[in-house]
N, C-alpha and C positions, 0 to 999 in steps of 0.2 A: 537413515535418510535425513542428513542435517537440513536439507532444504525445506522439508515439510515443517520441522520444528521451528526454524527461523521464520518461515512465512506465517506460522501460527502466532508467533510473538508479534510479528508486524501487524496482524489484525488488531491486537490490543493497543499497540502504539497509535494506530490510526484513530481508534476510540479515544485515546487520551488527547490526541491533537484536536479532534472535533470538540471535546469538552473544553479544552483551553480556548479554542476560538469562540465557543458559545459564551464562556466567561467574559471573553473580551467584548463581545456584543452586549452582554447584560450589564457589565460594570464599567465599560469604557476605560479600562486600565491598559495603557500601552504596553506594560511589561508583559502582560498575558498574551498579547499579539506576538511580541518578540519571541517569548518562550515557545509559543505554538509554531511559529514559523521555523525556528531552529530545530524543534523536535520533528516537524514534517520533513525538513531536509535530511536529518539523521534517519528518519524512518524510511525515506525513500532510498537512501544509501543502503540500508540493511535490506530493503525489499530487493534492490538491484543484486546484491550479494546472493540472496536466496534464489533468484532466477538464474544467475550465473552458475551456482552450485548445481542446480537442477539440470542445466545444460551439460555440465561436466559429467554428472552421473549418467546422463543418457549416452554420452560418448564412452564412458567406461562399461556400460552394459552392451555396447556394440550397437546401439540403436542410432546415436548420433544425430539427433534432430534438434532444431531450435524448440524451446519449450512453448509450442503453440498448437500441439496436435490433438488435445482433447479438452473437454470443458473445464476441467480444473486449471490447466495451464492458461487457457484463454482468459478465464476469469482473473487469474493472478496477474496476467499481462494487462488486462483491462483496468484493474485497480491500480497498477503502476502508472499507466497512462493518465488516469484521472489525477493522481497526486502530482505527477510531473507537469501536466498542463496547468494545474492549479498554481504551482509554484511560478511557472512562467508568467501567467496572467497577474499574479500578485506582484511580481517584480516589475512587470511593464506598466500596469495601470494603478499600482499602489492602492489596492482595494482588498485589504486583509479581511474585511467583514464577509467576503464571499467564503472564506474558509468554514464558517459556521453552516453554510449550505452545501458545500462541495465535499467536505471531508466525510460526512455520513455515508456518502455513495462509495467512497474508497473503503470505509470500514464495512459496509454491508456487502460489497462485492467480495471483499476478502473473507468476511465471516461465512458467507454462503459457500464459497470454495472450500474453506477449511473445515467447516462444521456440518455441512449438509450431508445426509446419508446417501443422497442421490448423486453425489459428485465423487468420482473415483480419483484418488491422488496418485495412483500408480503411474510410473513412467511407461508409455506404451509406444 
């Protein structure tokens, strides 16, 4: 299941984004903000690929539903929404400092979905 592996990597990419935005807040280096934004865009793209792969795998298994049917899939989608909405807000309002406060939520959502023993990642 490639989607689970990809989405696990996405978790750590969001952590990296958070640390870069935090560095931007601490050191006021515009290059850190640019790198953080580009990596967030890249990570959102990889996250999207993971969700699409999960959807394709559910069709191949004969289940064929959008990946929103269990806690794992809902958390993955919620993490995607957090990152997407943050990028929209950053673009519209030019407030990259918010990344230091928003990206931890994307990371924690993905981390809980990926690593919690209470969350089942099977396609159901």
